[in-house]
Backbone as CSV, one residue per row, in Angstrom:
resi,resn,N_x,N_y,N_z,CA_x,CA_y,CA_z,C_x,C_y,C_z
1,MET,38.538,-10.868,22.479,36.138,-11.645,22.363,35.478,-12.154,23.063
2,SER,34.078,-11.774,23.361,33.169,-10.284,24.007,33.746,-12.480,25.680
3,THR,32.295,-12.617,25.819,32.721,-13.824,26.857,31.663,-14.324,26.345
4,ARG,29.991,-13.989,25.832,29.141,-14.731,24.730,29.893,-14.734,24.008
5,ALA,30.713,-14.859,22.598,31.364,-15.068,21.680,32.594,-16.307,21.774
6,SER,33.106,-16.316,23.217,33.908,-17.422,24.190,33.174,-18.036,24.020
7,LYS,31.835,-18.228,25.185,30.808,-19.197,25.184,30.218,-19.916,23.824
8,ARG,30.100,-20.245,22.601,29.827,-19.872,22.068,31.053,-20.935,20.715
9,GLN,32.205,-20.135,21.176,32.908,-21.361,20.375,33.216,-22.123,20.837
10,LYS,33.540,-22.301,22.082,33.422,-23.600,23.342,32.649,-24.582,22.377
11,THR,31.714,-24.082,22.560,29.333,-24.709,22.618,29.777,-25.111,20.567
12,GLU,30.137,-25.126,20.021,30.956,-25.351,19.503,31.516,-26.368,18.213
13,GLU,32.936,-26.157,19.372,33.887,-27.912,19.438,33.485,-28.665,19.577
14,LYS,32.634,-28.604,20.786,31.907,-29.950,21.380,30.834,-30.319,20.794
15,ASP,29.548,-29.669,19.945,29.109,-30.587,19.224,29.257,-31.135,17.890
16,ALA,28.470,-31.848,17.788,28.361,-32.716,16.285,27.398,-31.569,15.259
17,TYR,28.311,-31.550,13.779,27.897,-31.279,13.279,25.980,-31.678,12.423
18,HIS,25.642,-31.198,11.759,24.215,-31.756,11.244,24.377,-31.191,10.055
19,LEU,24.134,-32.355,8.925,23.934,-31.742,7.784,22.040,-31.948,7.137
20,ILE,22.055,-30.826,7.277,20.105,-30.972,6.603,20.474,-31.252,4.759
21,TYR,19.541,-31.919,3.897,20.228,-32.193,2.670,19.095,-33.172,2.623
22,TRP,17.887,-33.191,1.238,16.949,-34.234,0.734,17.508,-36.023,1.293
23,PRO,16.559,-36.690,1.393,17.569,-37.554,1.267,16.908,-38.758,0.113
24,GLY,17.826,-39.924,-0.020,17.094,-39.879,-1.447,17.742,-40.493,-1.812
25,VAL,19.342,-39.500,-2.479,19.772,-39.173,-3.290,21.167,-38.049,-2.731
26,PRO,22.092,-38.223,-3.113,23.516,-37.669,-2.586,23.722,-36.006,-2.995
27,GLY,23.577,-35.757,-4.069,23.524,-34.701,-4.403,24.142,-33.727,-4.326
28,ARG,23.942,-32.943,-3.842,24.566,-31.877,-3.307,25.552,-31.615,-1.700
29,GLY,24.728,-32.638,-1.447,25.864,-32.562,-0.146,26.081,-33.912,0.232
30,GLU,26.346,-34.299,-1.455,27.553,-35.295,-1.159,29.451,-34.387,-1.259
31,HIS,29.281,-33.562,-2.046,30.533,-32.675,-0.998,30.356,-32.137,0.193
32,ILE,29.883,-32.399,1.270,29.419,-32.334,2.175,30.392,-33.208,2.911
33,ARG,29.737,-34.226,2.822,29.680,-35.175,3.340,31.228,-35.983,3.227
34,LEU,31.843,-35.945,2.205,33.223,-35.992,2.068,33.945,-36.018,2.393
35,ALA,33.582,-34.239,2.659,34.850,-32.887,3.561,34.745,-33.582,5.191
36,LEU,33.777,-33.710,5.590,33.248,-34.833,6.863,33.907,-35.689,7.165
37,GLU,34.295,-36.649,6.177,33.669,-38.576,5.987,35.934,-38.136,6.059
38,GLU,36.112,-36.997,5.029,37.909,-37.549,5.198,38.526,-36.478,6.346
39,ALA,37.865,-35.859,6.949,38.390,-35.415,8.220,37.594,-36.324,9.503
40,GLY,36.929,-37.455,9.419,36.766,-38.272,10.898,35.280,-37.765,11.313
41,ALA,35.440,-36.316,10.950,34.168,-35.788,11.662,33.011,-36.574,12.498
42,GLU,32.138,-35.928,13.445,31.443,-36.451,13.724,30.126,-35.668,13.072
43,TYR,28.980,-36.927,12.162,28.171,-35.641,12.428,26.273,-36.725,11.924
44,THR,25.454,-36.045,11.816,24.776,-36.194,11.273,24.054,-35.695,11.075
45,ASP,23.466,-36.958,9.432,22.800,-36.262,8.092,21.176,-36.838,8.277
46,THR,20.728,-35.489,7.233,19.143,-35.959,7.343,18.950,-36.875,7.130
47,ALA,19.086,-37.435,5.331,18.718,-38.063,4.537,19.636,-40.303,5.038
48,HIS,19.428,-39.790,6.813,19.853,-41.399,7.479,18.522,-40.982,8.212
49,GLN,17.439,-40.053,8.876,17.140,-40.460,10.134,15.300,-40.410,9.329
50,GLU,14.435,-40.098,10.176,13.447,-41.025,9.476,12.908,-39.480,9.301
51,ASP,12.555,-38.657,10.109,12.402,-37.631,10.078,12.819,-36.976,9.045
52,GLY,14.134,-37.101,8.296,14.656,-35.922,7.548,14.198,-35.286,6.259
53,MET,12.652,-35.851,5.695,12.452,-34.894,3.995,11.584,-34.056,5.867
54,LYS,11.110,-33.552,6.303,10.805,-33.148,7.436,11.542,-32.231,7.923
55,THR,13.025,-32.421,8.390,13.867,-31.288,8.441,14.073,-30.419,7.509
56,VAL,13.988,-31.075,6.155,14.255,-29.727,5.576,13.291,-28.681,4.614
57,THR,12.398,-29.511,4.620,11.038,-28.668,3.761,10.986,-27.605,4.794
58,SER,10.238,-27.600,6.749,10.642,-27.133,7.749,11.618,-25.646,7.309
59,LEU,13.206,-25.769,7.622,14.198,-25.119,7.125,14.444,-24.629,5.608
60,ILE,13.344,-24.636,5.167,13.623,-23.919,3.770,12.035,-23.319,2.959
61,SER,11.247,-23.529,3.944,9.291,-22.943,3.824,9.573,-21.517,3.972
62,ASP,8.051,-21.412,3.272,8.212,-19.691,3.362,8.070,-19.188,5.030
63,GLN,7.152,-20.227,5.090,7.867,-19.743,7.023,8.439,-19.777,7.562
64,ASN,9.067,-19.572,7.590,11.294,-19.868,7.935,10.924,-18.934,7.204
65,THR,11.778,-17.149,8.481,11.841,-16.633,8.882,13.620,-16.248,9.290
66,GLY,13.640,-17.502,9.532,15.991,-17.376,10.412,14.302,-16.848,12.601
67,ASP,16.198,-16.567,12.808,16.703,-16.040,13.871,17.259,-15.645,14.051
68,SER,17.653,-15.248,15.119,19.057,-13.776,15.881,20.415,-14.256,15.157
69,HIS,20.448,-15.347,14.327,21.727,-15.659,14.907,21.449,-16.032,12.688
70,ASN,20.746,-16.571,12.943,20.578,-16.945,11.043,19.695,-16.203,10.295
71,PRO,19.955,-16.016,8.912,18.563,-15.822,7.991,18.627,-17.216,7.608
72,PRO,17.255,-17.890,6.841,16.340,-18.490,6.153,17.380,-18.679,5.432
73,PRO,17.488,-20.067,4.691,17.606,-20.731,3.904,17.082,-20.355,2.390
74,LEU,17.547,-20.642,1.197,16.911,-20.323,0.136,16.043,-21.797,0.135
75,ALA,17.501,-23.037,0.078,17.881,-24.307,-0.409,18.444,-25.291,0.630
76,PRO,18.560,-26.845,0.829,18.975,-27.200,0.961,20.999,-26.900,-0.561
77,PRO,21.842,-27.899,0.893,22.573,-28.514,1.793,22.285,-27.276,3.024
78,ALA,22.372,-27.159,3.735,22.890,-26.255,4.866,22.950,-27.625,5.966
79,LEU,24.027,-27.025,6.589,25.095,-26.868,7.982,24.956,-26.475,9.019
80,LYS,23.802,-26.799,10.060,23.452,-26.530,11.547,25.159,-26.839,12.619
81,HIS,25.381,-26.615,13.209,27.262,-26.285,13.839,26.777,-25.018,15.170
82,GLY,26.137,-25.637,16.660,26.622,-25.271,17.458,24.601,-24.320,17.186
83,GLU,24.648,-22.666,17.370,24.057,-21.609,17.204,23.846,-21.762,15.404
84,TYR,24.614,-22.124,14.491,25.280,-21.815,13.368,24.586,-22.212,12.350
85,ILE,23.581,-22.353,10.852,22.981,-21.974,10.428,23.854,-22.084,8.907
86,ILE,24.281,-22.243,8.736,25.199,-22.504,7.223,24.854,-23.006,6.070
87,SER,24.164,-22.058,4.411,24.031,-22.931,3.461,24.830,-22.034,2.806
88,GLN,24.605,-22.693,1.614,25.193,-22.605,0.271,26.639,-23.716,0.129
89,THR,26.790,-24.752,-1.044,27.854,-25.746,-0.941,29.207,-25.309,-0.769
90,PRO,29.633,-23.983,-1.471,30.956,-23.913,-1.139,31.009,-22.746,0.081
91,ASN,29.642,-21.898,0.210,29.960,-21.619,1.159,30.670,-22.771,2.488
92,ILE,29.606,-22.995,2.458,29.814,-24.600,3.939,31.665,-25.074,3.662
93,LEU,31.719,-25.265,2.879,32.604,-26.358,3.461,34.096,-25.186,2.938
94,MET,33.339,-23.716,2.886,34.485,-22.858,3.439,34.397,-22.853,5.169
95,TYR,34.003,-23.179,5.541,33.383,-22.913,6.935,34.225,-24.181,7.685
96,LEU,34.093,-25.188,6.831,34.144,-26.004,8.058,35.430,-27.011,7.216
97,GLY,36.054,-25.870,6.096,38.067,-26.060,5.823,38.834,-25.701,7.182
98,PRO,38.977,-24.598,7.457,40.348,-24.989,8.902,39.385,-25.578,10.571
99,GLN,38.164,-25.834,10.200,37.707,-26.166,11.600,38.112,-28.472,10.979
100,LEU,38.759,-28.487,10.527,38.636,-29.380,10.236,39.811,-29.991,9.532
101,GLY,40.916,-29.298,9.108,41.326,-29.028,9.053,42.021,-29.302,7.377
102,LEU,41.704,-28.833,7.088,41.766,-29.420,5.585,42.152,-28.450,4.715
103,VAL,42.082,-26.550,4.939,42.764,-25.526,4.463,43.988,-25.737,5.210
104,PRO,44.949,-25.137,4.676,46.186,-24.296,4.405,45.814,-23.139,5.682
105,ASP,46.849,-23.039,6.566,46.815,-22.477,8.254,46.262,-20.834,8.540
106,VAL,45.932,-20.030,8.633,45.635,-18.960,7.857,47.898,-18.418,8.241
107,SER,47.891,-18.219,9.520,49.438,-18.264,10.146,50.416,-18.682,9.589
108,GLU,50.088,-19.184,8.834,51.390,-19.927,7.734,50.935,-19.499,6.622
109,ASP,49.439,-19.598,5.783,49.636,-19.605,4.216,48.352,-18.261,4.514
110,PRO,47.511,-16.855,4.372,46.666,-16.738,4.528,45.901,-16.461,3.541
111,VAL,45.737,-16.386,2.349,45.933,-16.618,1.539,45.409,-18.102,0.641
112,GLY,45.757,-18.687,1.242,45.377,-20.111,1.208,44.285,-20.809,1.279
113,ILE,43.475,-20.225,1.834,42.069,-20.807,2.380,41.513,-20.875,0.781
114,TYR,41.156,-19.259,0.356,40.964,-18.884,-0.417,41.498,-19.271,-2.090
115,HIS,42.675,-19.443,-2.714,42.959,-20.111,-3.573,42.232,-21.604,-3.781
116,VAL,41.650,-22.414,-2.024,41.200,-23.625,-2.326,40.229,-23.867,-2.607
117,ASN,39.383,-22.284,-2.395,37.798,-21.800,-2.273,37.448,-21.861,-3.905
118,SER,38.604,-20.826,-4.515,38.572,-20.588,-5.951,38.509,-22.301,-6.484
119,LEU,39.374,-23.480,-6.148,39.562,-24.329,-6.884,38.062,-25.071,-7.236
120,THR,37.742,-25.213,-5.071,35.780,-24.963,-4.921,34.619,-24.571,-6.313
121,LEU,34.866,-23.592,-5.967,34.396,-22.873,-7.007,34.289,-23.181,-9.038
122,THR,35.468,-23.484,-8.654,36.182,-23.647,-10.277,34.852,-25.879,-10.528
123,ALA,35.567,-26.676,-9.239,34.833,-28.054,-9.997,33.853,-27.643,-9.834
124,LEU,32.877,-27.075,-8.454,31.012,-27.256,-8.469,30.944,-26.781,-9.429
125,ASP,31.354,-25.349,-10.462,30.984,-25.200,-12.302,31.012,-26.409,-12.806
126,GLY,31.622,-26.587,-12.605,32.069,-27.325,-14.334,31.956,-29.139,-13.927
127,LEU,32.037,-29.391,-12.498,31.190,-31.483,-12.749,30.295,-31.175,-12.202
128,SER,29.479,-30.604,-11.139,27.767,-30.163,-9.613,26.881,-29.663,-11.168
129,ASN,27.839,-28.156,-11.438,25.795,-27.121,-11.749,25.958,-27.637,-13.026
130,GLU,26.710,-27.947,-14.171,26.685,-27.801,-15.480,26.549,-28.763,-15.980
131,PRO,27.057,-30.436,-15.142,25.672,-31.479,-15.547,24.853,-31.241,-15.449
132,HIS,24.703,-30.747,-13.957,23.117,-30.950,-13.861,22.208,-30.233,-14.955
133,ASP,23.038,-28.571,-15.381,22.137,-27.890,-16.348,21.791,-28.852,-17.620
134,VAL,22.879,-30.459,-17.445,22.863,-30.858,-19.151,20.981,-31.490,-19.449
135,HIS,20.309,-31.271,-18.089,19.277,-32.743,-18.439,18.277,-31.681,-18.184
136,HIS,18.678,-30.559,-17.752,17.260,-29.289,-16.819,17.965,-28.570,-17.889
137,PRO,18.203,-27.763,-19.600,18.727,-27.204,-19.551,17.574,-25.522,-20.432
138,ILE,16.708,-26.127,-19.883,16.121,-25.150,-20.550,14.818,-24.408,-18.950
139,ALA,14.139,-25.147,-18.525,13.790,-24.541,-16.583,14.204,-25.972,-15.692
140,VAL,14.497,-25.731,-14.880,14.176,-27.153,-13.669,13.146,-27.460,-12.876
141,GLY,12.594,-26.536,-12.877,10.497,-27.121,-12.601,10.031,-28.017,-14.108
142,GLU,10.409,-28.160,-14.914,10.136,-28.844,-16.545,10.671,-29.858,-15.801
143,TYR,9.595,-31.793,-16.032,10.709,-32.736,-17.226,11.497,-32.364,-17.764
144,TYR,13.053,-33.600,-17.074,13.632,-33.647,-18.673,13.054,-34.751,-19.578
145,GLU,11.780,-34.818,-19.634,10.741,-35.309,-21.295,10.771,-34.007,-21.865
146,ASN,10.407,-33.359,-21.364,9.773,-31.882,-21.675,11.473,-30.840,-22.391
147,GLN,12.237,-31.066,-22.841,12.998,-30.851,-22.806,14.673,-31.264,-23.091
148,LYS,14.282,-33.038,-24.364,15.084,-33.755,-24.455,15.982,-33.176,-25.255
149,ASP,15.419,-32.765,-26.907,16.383,-32.347,-27.556,17.046,-31.376,-27.103
150,GLU,16.352,-29.963,-26.926,16.983,-29.292,-25.942,18.674,-30.384,-25.132
151,ALA,18.361,-31.218,-24.788,18.861,-31.979,-23.441,20.340,-32.635,-24.559
152,LYS,20.055,-32.768,-25.000,21.121,-33.201,-26.663,21.823,-32.683,-27.298
153,LYS,20.971,-31.007,-26.800,22.477,-30.967,-27.920,23.417,-30.081,-26.382
154,LYS,22.841,-29.343,-25.306,23.452,-29.443,-23.863,24.744,-29.881,-23.660
155,ALA,23.994,-31.937,-23.901,24.860,-33.015,-23.025,25.865,-33.127,-24.373
156,LYS,26.042,-32.725,-25.753,26.860,-33.212,-27.103,28.093,-31.166,-26.669
157,ASP,27.362,-30.322,-26.193,28.356,-28.958,-25.645,29.264,-29.804,-24.380
158,TYR,28.726,-30.887,-23.783,29.712,-30.699,-22.421,30.269,-30.927,-22.753
159,ARG,30.039,-32.762,-23.138,30.435,-33.795,-23.860,32.005,-33.120,-24.008
160,GLU,31.543,-32.390,-25.382,33.065,-32.235,-26.081,33.470,-31.064,-26.235
161,SER,33.164,-30.140,-25.358,33.399,-28.636,-25.081,33.851,-28.525,-23.600
162,ARG,33.082,-28.518,-22.942,33.076,-28.207,-20.687,33.454,-28.738,-20.252
163,LEU,33.837,-30.310,-20.269,33.995,-31.132,-19.092,35.437,-30.860,-19.846
164,PRO,35.796,-31.385,-20.761,37.990,-31.028,-21.533,38.076,-30.802,-20.865
165,LYS,37.793,-28.876,-21.385,38.346,-27.952,-20.394,38.663,-27.980,-19.505
166,PHE,37.214,-28.325,-18.746,37.581,-27.704,-16.525,38.369,-29.676,-16.692
167,LEU,38.454,-30.305,-17.261,39.304,-31.263,-16.775,41.397,-31.016,-16.853
168,ALA,41.046,-30.482,-18.483,42.636,-29.521,-18.169,42.980,-28.939,-17.277
169,TYR,41.777,-27.872,-17.022,42.233,-26.958,-15.951,43.006,-27.412,-15.028
170,PHE,42.096,-28.787,-14.809,42.958,-29.456,-12.610,43.885,-29.979,-13.626
171,GLU,44.491,-30.699,-14.846,45.382,-31.068,-15.296,46.340,-30.062,-14.853
172,ARG,45.700,-28.707,-15.488,47.432,-27.679,-15.303,47.331,-27.680,-13.655
173,VAL,46.814,-27.097,-13.272,46.481,-26.880,-11.694,47.285,-28.280,-11.017
174,LEU,47.069,-29.293,-11.186,48.428,-30.578,-10.109,49.716,-30.199,-11.197
175,SER,49.404,-30.236,-11.962,51.378,-29.633,-12.416,51.882,-28.348,-12.316
176,GLY,51.150,-27.763,-11.951,51.227,-26.349,-11.424,52.538,-26.247,-9.961
177,ASP,52.929,-25.975,-9.321,53.884,-26.120,-7.772,53.425,-25.659,-7.414
178,ALA,52.191,-24.576,-6.396,51.456,-24.377,-6.095,50.309,-25.442,-5.450
179,SER,50.303,-26.658,-6.418,49.578,-27.257,-5.507,49.663,-28.860,-4.553
180,LYS,51.296,-28.459,-5.334,51.698,-29.037,-4.370,51.496,-30.788,-5.065
181,GLY,50.918,-31.330,-6.266,50.832,-32.896,-6.776,49.048,-33.137,-5.850
182,GLY,48.443,-31.730,-5.614,47.100,-31.588,-4.593,46.969,-32.725,-3.595
183,GLU,45.353,-33.097,-2.978,44.767,-33.672,-2.591,43.294,-34.498,-1.858
184,TYR,42.867,-33.615,-2.955,41.086,-33.385,-2.887,41.000,-33.025,-4.271
185,LEU,40.693,-34.140,-4.701,39.145,-33.425,-6.230,38.267,-34.762,-6.229
186,TYR,37.211,-34.998,-6.938,36.843,-36.294,-7.023,35.456,-36.696,-7.734
187,VAL,35.586,-37.227,-9.050,34.638,-36.625,-10.254,33.753,-37.846,-10.146
188,ASN,33.867,-38.641,-9.617,32.349,-39.811,-9.324,31.140,-39.460,-9.773
189,GLY,30.372,-38.442,-10.095,29.136,-37.864,-10.334,28.790,-37.755,-11.452
190,VAL,29.739,-37.088,-12.133,30.203,-37.076,-13.791,30.648,-38.593,-14.109
191,SER,31.710,-39.246,-13.925,31.425,-40.622,-14.658,30.403,-41.946,-13.916
192,PHE,29.151,-41.146,-13.308,28.454,-42.255,-12.382,27.233,-41.167,-13.983
193,ALA,27.530,-40.240,-14.110,26.128,-39.727,-15.958,26.375,-39.842,-17.318
194,PHE,27.621,-39.803,-17.184,28.393,-39.750,-18.596,29.657,-40.909,-18.493
195,PRO,29.505,-41.929,-18.458,30.293,-43.236,-18.686,31.091,-43.588,-19.402
196,LYS,30.349,-43.920,-20.787,30.905,-44.020,-22.345,31.842,-42.166,-22.204
197,CYS,31.478,-41.258,-22.103,32.508,-39.915,-21.714,34.005,-39.479,-21.268
198,VAL,33.194,-40.289,-20.245,34.792,-40.230,-19.308,35.864,-40.863,-19.407
199,GLU,34.714,-42.022,-19.458,36.190,-43.346,-20.185,37.376,-43.583,-21.583
200,LYS,36.723,-42.741,-21.758,37.370,-41.648,-23.629,38.129,-40.578,-22.388
201,LEU,37.965,-39.640,-22.073,38.883,-39.064,-21.844,39.699,-39.352,-21.334
202,LYS,39.783,-40.095,-20.597,40.349,-41.419,-19.127,41.094,-41.953,-20.546
203,GLY,41.376,-42.545,-21.143,41.517,-43.178,-22.331,42.636,-42.650,-23.453
204,SER,42.445,-40.996,-23.324,43.013,-39.884,-24.486,44.419,-40.046,-23.536
205,GLY,44.793,-40.387,-22.545,45.654,-40.039,-21.604,45.314,-38.207,-21.459
206,LYS,45.453,-37.722,-21.747,45.381,-35.679,-21.676,45.170,-35.245,-19.949
207,TYR,44.430,-36.628,-19.739,44.385,-35.919,-17.670,44.391,-37.119,-17.415
208,ASP,45.642,-37.580,-17.365,46.371,-38.497,-16.234,46.400,-37.889,-15.313
209,LYS,47.162,-36.720,-14.747,47.023,-36.357,-13.635,45.820,-36.345,-12.448
210,VAL,44.471,-36.037,-13.400,43.491,-35.503,-12.944,42.982,-37.363,-12.706
211,PHE,42.886,-38.455,-13.175,42.444,-39.247,-12.875,42.865,-40.353,-11.849
212,LYS,44.136,-40.063,-11.968,45.663,-40.751,-10.833,44.749,-40.270,-9.575
213,HIS,44.787,-38.577,-9.662,44.236,-37.930,-8.499,42.874,-38.256,-8.405
214,TYR,41.756,-39.192,-9.129,40.868,-39.307,-7.961,40.927,-40.733,-7.898
215,GLU,42.137,-41.384,-8.279,41.431,-43.158,-7.505,42.520,-42.799,-5.998
216,MET,43.546,-41.828,-6.578,44.081,-41.483,-4.487,42.987,-41.083,-3.730
217,VAL,42.396,-40.126,-3.838,41.575,-40.133,-3.461,40.582,-41.050,-3.396
218,LYS,40.215,-42.035,-3.534,39.131,-42.746,-3.450,39.959,-44.179,-2.624
219,GLY,40.870,-43.547,-2.346,41.561,-44.745,-1.999,41.981,-43.769,-0.473
220,ARG,41.813,-43.350,-0.382,41.987,-42.406,1.629,41.738,-43.370,1.950
221,GLU,42.088,-44.142,3.366,41.539,-44.717,4.393,40.130,-44.197,5.331
222,ASN,39.298,-43.478,4.950,38.136,-42.873,5.144,37.119,-42.487,4.416
223,ILE,37.747,-41.640,3.268,37.206,-42.057,1.898,35.996,-43.210,1.267
224,LYS,37.762,-44.868,1.018,37.554,-45.257,1.524,35.952,-46.011,2.376
225,SER,36.616,-46.062,3.283,35.677,-46.744,3.903,34.416,-46.412,4.166
226,TYR,33.735,-44.727,4.542,32.604,-43.851,3.228,32.200,-44.403,2.335
227,LEU,32.952,-44.732,0.729,32.560,-44.866,-0.608,31.606,-46.623,0.368
228,GLU,32.057,-47.497,0.870,31.840,-48.914,1.239,31.110,-48.922,1.895
229,SER,30.522,-47.819,2.972,29.621,-48.031,4.146,27.952,-47.937,3.394
230,ASP,27.292,-47.551,4.897,26.181,-47.759,4.253,25.459,-46.141,4.707
231,ARG,26.181,-45.674,4.374,25.868,-44.130,4.626,25.615,-43.626,3.328
232,ARG,26.536,-44.259,1.609,26.619,-44.436,1.027,25.100,-44.270,0.142
233,GLN,24.954,-42.835,-0.067,23.783,-43.463,-1.427,24.310,-43.023,-2.681
234,GLU,23.508,-44.276,-3.082,23.273,-44.290,-4.874,23.165,-43.084,-5.998
235,TYR,23.546,-42.998,-6.610,23.108,-41.896,-7.323,22.348,-42.375,-8.978
236,SER,21.302,-41.167,-8.427,19.758,-42.135,-8.887,19.238,-40.660,-10.066
237,MET,18.578,-40.319,-9.388,17.491,-39.015,-10.612,17.387,-36.946,-9.121
238,GLY,19.150,-37.562,-8.777,19.504,-36.344,-8.140,19.844,-34.768,-8.841
239,ILE,21.209,-34.232,-8.472,22.535,-33.951,-10.247,22.488,-34.458,-11.055
240,TYR,23.708,-36.040,-10.893,23.589,-36.852,-11.347,23.449,-37.426,-11.884
241,ARG,22.542,-37.590,-13.398,21.669,-38.929,-13.516,22.063,-39.096,-15.134
242,HIS,21.953,-40.848,-15.236,22.710,-40.834,-16.359,21.016,-41.814,-17.078
243,TYR,21.375,-40.524,-18.780,20.198,-40.491,-19.057,21.408,-41.201,-20.304
244,PRO,21.137,-42.134,-21.526,21.905,-43.154,-22.161,21.944,-42.596,-23.482
245,GLU,20.892,-41.979,-23.770,21.153,-41.076,-24.726,21.684,-39.828,-24.964
246,LEU,22.023,-38.803,-23.534,22.758,-37.711,-23.478,24.683,-38.153,-23.428
247,ASP,25.088,-39.394,-23.464,26.111,-40.213,-22.984,27.350,-40.649,-25.232
248,ASP,28.245,-40.087,-24.701,28.578,-40.498,-25.794,28.048,-41.441,-26.155
249,GLU,28.017,-42.245,-28.102,27.578,-43.455,-28.343,28.697,-43.809,-27.946
């Protein structure tokens, strides 16, 4: 290891993590907060800083070309740690996993981190990205009210086909030997967006391991403390939105 690399590593070890995300909504930043909170890591969050919005907009400004260590991020969330700025939710989680002890040690399980990452990508696809697309099925830049009819069709497909598909998958994962029962799966945002649908799926008994797992995660000491704290923002008009007309009747 070069002297410069060694110094950089030591700097990062003592530096806090800085989460850069839009103030006002949990959004995709929440996935990262949960990892940091579970690990008891020291971090700052632009969501709770007076100049937080300015920090976000400066980072993604078309005037920002990055620096010698980092290309410019396209959009938040981003994580600043030492000299590094890392963007894209699954990429950030993959960076944090080994540092926070949330993935298997590579010396004991060389592919464990990749298995965890594949589960992360699947969860983000089905429980984050697709719920967002329900209320913006045509164009992200258009108001929901301008694509309401299409959103109703998208919501019906998500409730009846896509969400059950992903829940069934994670039920299989939790039933398999490789997961050893698993430790982390969180479906709170989907429950906010589609409360009647999720309650119906929960009551079906088909996904008992998933919902039991979810309750276990909520009850973990650090997660429980976070959920009850003022650091936790309320869902509103971010990725997860509750429109009654898009939920089950």
